[in-house]
N, C-alpha and C positions, 0 to 999 in steps of 0.2 A: 923623172921616172926611173925605181927602181927596179934590178934585173927579175927579184922574185917579182914582183908586182906586172912585169910583162909575161914571165911564163904562166901567173896565176890568170892572168886573161885572155892566155892562147889556149889555157887548158878549160877555161869556162866557155868558150869560142869553139874549139874542139868537139866538148860533149854532146850535142844535138846531130853531129855529123857522125864522130864513133857510134851514136844509139841507134839512126839510123840505118846506117852498114853492116851493123851487128844482127839487126832487125832481118834484114834483106839477104845475108846474108844467111841466117840461120834458115828462110824460110825457101832458100836458093835449094834446087836438090844437089844432093852431096852426091857424087861420083861413087864410090868403093867406101866412104865411110858408112860404116853401118849405127844403126841408131840405136842407142846403149845410156851406158850410164853417164858417158860425157855428152849426151843430147840434151840430155833429160836434166844436166847440171847444168849446160848455158842457157835453157829456155829459163830455169828458176832465177839462174844469175839476171837475165835480163827481165824478168820480170819483175824481181826487185827494183832493179834499177831505176825501172818505168815506173814501177807504185812509189818511190820515193821522190820524183819528179810531180806525181798525179799529187801525194799530200801539200809537198808546197804549195801548189794549183789552189788546193781546196783550203789550205789553214790561211791565209792572206787575206781574205776576205773576210774569216769568221773572227780574225783577231779582234779581241777586246779592247775597247775605247780604251784610251789615260792620256791625260795631260800633261805632258813632259814640264810644265811649265810652273806647276803648282805639286806635284808629284801622285795626284789624284788616281788612283788604280796603276798604278807602271810599277808596284810591286804583284800585282796580280797578272797583268800583261806579259811582263819581264817573266815571272813561274807559268804560262802558260804556252808561252813560244820558245823556254828550254827544255819542257816536258816535249813538246812534237819535235824541236833539235834533235834533240837525243834518240828520240824514236828513230828517224829516217836514219842518223848515225848510224844506228844499230841495224836498219836495213839496206845501207852503202857496205858496212861492214860484214855483212852476211853475203851480200852480191858480189864485193871482194871477193873475197875466199871461195865461192862457188867458183868463179870465172875462175881459178886456177885449176883448175878440176877440168874444165870444162871442155868444150873441141878447140883445139892447138888454134887452129886463126881467126881465134873470133876472143880471146885470151884478150890480147894489146885495144882492142876497141872498147871491150865492156871493163878493164880495168879504169883505159880513158875516163871512159864515162863516169863510172862511182867514183872516181876523185874531181872529176871535172862538179858534177853535183855537189859532192861536198863543200868545195870550194865555193859555190852558188850557195849552196844553204849558210855558211858560214858571211857571205859578203853581203846577203840579203836581211838577214835576219840581227846584225849586229847593230845595238845604235850608235 
């Protein structure tokens, strides 16, 4: 197995852990940390990553049928999947950028969750 595959698998496996950790840390009362724009950016970033994960969950059962042996409906299925994947990647990019402006202790877990979700999207939607 290639090193790139191992790193990708590790990031995907760490994604739920990083996302749960970030949500728990976000709702844990901060000591002297004021609630300001950094806290709002963190919340928006966490909500965006979670939205991208939920988008995948609702997308897979609604995937239009296609017969890959005969090619019937394949173009429609690929176009449908491409549109949803593109939307999810836009949401994940927004979440990644917002995480850089969020609370300092949560930048890394949110960034890992963004990258891991993107890798998962790619791995699960590529034919």
